[in-house]
C-alpha positions in Angstrom: 57.3 23.6 72.7 57.1 26.7 70.9 59.5 30.0 71.5 58.8 31.8 74.4 55.9 34.9 74.2 58.2 37.5 74.1 59.8 35.9 71.2 57.1 35.2 69.0 56.4 38.1 66.6 52.7 38.9 66.0 50.8 41.2 63.6 47.8 42.8 64.1 45.7 44.5 61.8 42.5 46.2 62.7 41.8 48.4 65.9 38.4 49.0 66.0 35.9 48.0 68.1 36.8 44.4 68.1 40.5 44.7 67.4 41.5 47.4 70.3 41.0 45.1 72.9 42.1 42.4 71.3 45.0 43.0 70.8 45.7 44.7 74.3 44.6 41.5 75.7 47.7 40.1 73.6 50.2 42.6 74.9 49.4 41.4 78.2 49.7 37.9 77.6 53.3 38.9 76.9 53.5 38.8 73.1 55.5 41.2 71.1 52.8 42.6 68.8 53.4 45.0 65.6 50.2 46.6 64.6 48.7 48.6 61.9 45.4 50.2 61.3 44.2 52.5 58.1 43.5 55.3 60.8 46.9 56.3 61.6 45.3 58.5 64.5 43.9 55.0 65.8 47.0 53.2 66.1 49.1 56.3 67.6 46.6 56.1 70.4 47.0 52.5 70.7 50.9 53.2 71.2 50.5 55.2 73.6 48.4 53.0 75.9 51.1 50.2 75.3 54.5 51.6 74.5 56.0 48.3 74.0 54.4 47.7 70.5 55.3 48.7 66.8 53.2 50.7 64.9 53.7 50.1 61.2 52.5 52.3 58.2 51.7 49.1 56.2 50.7 45.9 55.9 53.6 44.8 54.3 55.0 46.1 57.2 53.6 44.2 59.3 53.8 40.8 58.0 57.9 41.4 57.9 57.8 41.8 61.5 55.6 38.6 62.4 55.9 34.7 62.2 51.6 35.4 62.9 49.4 38.0 61.4 45.7 38.6 63.1 43.2 40.6 60.7 40.0 41.9 62.2 38.4 43.5 59.4 35.3 44.9 58.3 34.5 42.0 55.2 36.4 39.9 53.3 36.8 42.7 50.9 38.9 44.0 53.4 41.0 40.9 54.2 41.5 40.8 50.6 42.7 44.3 49.9 45.1 43.9 53.0 46.7 40.8 51.8 46.9 41.6 47.9 47.1 45.3 47.9 50.1 47.6 47.3 52.0 47.3 50.5 49.9 44.3 51.3 50.9 41.5 53.5 51.7 38.8 50.6 54.3 41.2 50.0 55.8 41.1 53.4 55.1 37.5 54.3 58.2 35.0 54.7 57.6 31.4 54.0 56.0 29.6 56.8 53.9 32.2 58.2 50.7 32.4 58.9 47.2 34.9 58.4 44.6 34.5 61.3 41.5 35.7 59.9 39.0 36.9 62.9 37.1 39.2 60.4 33.3 38.6 59.6 34.7 37.4 56.2 33.0 35.9 53.2 34.1 32.5 52.9 34.4 32.4 48.7 37.1 35.5 49.7 39.0 33.7 52.4 39.2 30.5 50.2 40.6 32.9 47.2 43.3 34.4 49.8 44.3 31.5 51.3 44.7 29.8 47.8 46.8 32.9 47.1 49.1 32.7 50.6 49.4 29.0 49.8 51.5 29.5 46.4 54.2 31.6 48.6 54.1 29.0 52.0 51.8 30.8 53.8 49.3 29.1 56.1 45.7 30.6 56.8 43.5 30.3 59.7 39.7 31.6 59.9 38.3 32.0 63.1 35.4 34.6 63.3 33.8 35.3 66.5 30.9 35.4 69.0 30.6 37.4 71.9 30.7 40.9 70.4 32.2 44.2 72.2 31.6 43.1 75.3 33.1 39.5 74.8 36.1 41.2 73.1 36.6 43.4 76.2 36.6 40.7 78.8 38.4 38.0 76.6 35.6 35.9 76.5 35.2 35.4 72.6 33.7 31.8 70.9 36.2 31.3 68.0 34.4 29.4 64.9 37.9 28.3 63.0 38.5 26.8 60.1 41.9 25.2 59.0 44.6 22.4 58.8 44.6 21.1 62.1 48.6 22.1 62.5 47.6 25.9 61.4 44.7 25.9 63.9 47.3 24.1 67.0 50.0 26.9 66.5 47.2 29.8 66.8 45.3 27.9 69.3 47.6 29.3 72.3 46.3 33.1 71.0 42.5 32.1 70.4 43.0 30.8 74.4 44.0 34.3 75.5 41.5 36.1 73.4 38.4 34.1 74.4 36.7 31.4 76.3 35.8 28.5 73.7 37.3 27.8 70.7 35.3 25.4 67.8 37.4 23.5 64.8 34.8 23.2 62.0 36.7 21.9 59.2 39.4 23.5 56.3 39.6 27.1 55.7 36.3 29.0 54.8 34.4 26.3 57.2 34.3 29.0 60.3 33.1 31.9 58.1 30.4 29.8 57.3 29.5 29.1 60.4 29.8 32.8 61.8 27.4 33.4 59.3 24.6 30.9 60.2 24.9 32.0 63.6 24.3 35.4 62.7 21.3 34.5 60.3 19.6 32.8 63.3 20.4 36.0 65.8 19.1 37.6 63.1 15.8 36.0 62.3 15.6 35.5 66.4 15.6 39.2 66.9 12.7 39.6 64.7 10.5 37.0 66.2 11.3 38.3 69.7 10.8 41.7 69.2 7.4 41.0 66.5 6.2 39.1 69.7 6.8 42.2 72.3 5.0 44.5 70.0 2.1 42.1 69.9 2.1 42.3 73.7 2.5 45.4 74.2 -0.3 46.3 71.5 -2.6 44.3 73.7 -1.5 46.1 76.8 1.0 43.6 78.1 4.7 45.4 79.8 7.6 44.8 78.0 10.4 44.1 80.2 7.8 41.5 82.3 7.4 39.8 78.6 11.3 39.6 78.3 11.5 38.3 81.8 8.6 35.7 81.0 10.6 34.7 78.1 13.7 34.1 80.0 11.9 31.9 82.1 10.1 30.1 79.2 11.1 28.6 76.1 11.3 31.5 73.8 14.6 32.6 75.9 17.2 33.3 73.6 20.7 35.4 73.9 18.1 38.4 72.2 16.0 38.1 75.0 18.9 37.7 77.7 20.8 40.4 76.4 19.8 42.7 73.6 16.3 43.1 74.6 17.1 44.6 78.2 20.4 46.6 77.6 18.9 48.1 74.3 15.9 47.9 73.7 13.5 48.5 77.3 16.6 50.7 78.0 15.4 52.9 74.9 19.1 53.2 74.5 19.7 51.2 71.2 23.1 51.8 71.3 24.7 48.1 70.2 28.0 48.9 68.5 27.2 45.7 66.4 26.6 47.9 63.0 23.0 46.8 60.8 24.7 47.0 57.5 27.2 44.4 59.0 24.3 41.9 60.1 22.8 42.2 56.7 26.2 41.3 55.0 26.2 38.0 57.2 22.3 37.6 56.5 23.6 37.8 52.7 26.5 35.4 53.2 24.9 32.6 54.5 22.1 32.9 51.5 24.7 32.7 49.1 25.9 29.4 50.7 22.4 28.1 50.8 22.0 29.3 47.1 25.4 27.7 46.2 24.0 24.4 47.7 21.1 24.5 45.9 18.6 25.2 49.2 15.7 26.6 49.7 15.4 28.5 52.8 11.7 30.1 53.1 11.9 31.7 56.4 15.4 32.7 56.0 14.5 34.1 52.8 11.8 36.0 54.1 13.8 37.3 57.2 16.8 38.5 54.5 13.9 41.0 52.6 12.5 42.4 56.0 16.2 43.2 57.2 17.1 44.4 53.4 13.9 46.5 53.5 14.6 48.1 57.3 18.2 49.1 56.2 17.1 51.7 54.0 15.0 53.0 57.3 18.5 53.2 59.3 21.1 55.8 58.9 24.5 54.4 57.5 26.8 52.8 60.1 23.7 52.8 62.5 23.3 50.0 65.2 21.8 46.7 64.3 19.3 48.1 67.5 17.7 50.3 65.1 16.0 47.0 63.7 13.2 47.8 66.3 13.3 51.5 65.9 12.1 50.5 62.6 9.6 47.9 63.5 8.5 50.3 66.6 7.6 53.4 63.6 5.8 50.3 61.2 3.2 49.0 63.7 3.2 52.7 65.7 3.7 50.1 69.1 6.6 51.6 70.6 8.6 49.0 73.3 8.3 51.1 76.3 7.8 49.6 79.7 6.0 51.2 82.8 7.1 50.8 86.5 5.1 47.3 87.3 7.3 45.1 89.1 9.3 43.0 86.8 9.7 38.7 87.7 7.5 36.7 89.1 5.4 36.9 91.9 
């Protein structure tokens, strides 16, 4: 049996859209938490909401206070900097500690970090997520995990607090490869769904009704079930997942394919289209902006009429 929750010291670095609700769930579950964010006001706000947590000024201080440190950062570069940079985690970790990276990181950086930590007798598990902000808030994330079985077993209680499913895919780096593949498939599906709806709207069909058809037919996907009605038909275009992060994940998956000598023609075309669209989206813009780009280039907007939706 592990130590009681109140005796387990957990660190958390990265209190952004995903990290803040994840850290809050751990506090609610009874874990002793030490947090750090590059934005001191963000960490201070989290402290005001959860007075029992400790705020550290550096990643090193988080590691020194923790047995397991969780990172939720924009990419593998930020994770690598958090580990190897000045006042970084590596300087504070004690032998036997563990890094749990839930970021969407590049697997080659993950392996580099894991190798450096291993030399200091520190384990690493990569566990990127699917579920977006809503999944983080509801503690219904899906974790794609890479790491040694013994290390994965150590972090399972934490993952079960934060999510609804955990899949162990292989050694360190396997989770991040799976995450990039998941987002590549999502990106291709998003393109195909949006273009199909534009064709139909150009012909005179209502996009909301078309989307209802997709959701009762073989064209159904996560995009049609959630993104299209909530973000596009509503004209909100407000998915919190950033456009550049989707492009980053597409690039990761295609680099993995290239390293394996695999030529993925459809994926390569999707990568080209997403990259071209990125130049027409403001920096920091939502992934939803893809549809605005397609609407402008086609001259067809996916606005809905007041026609009844659903079957008759």
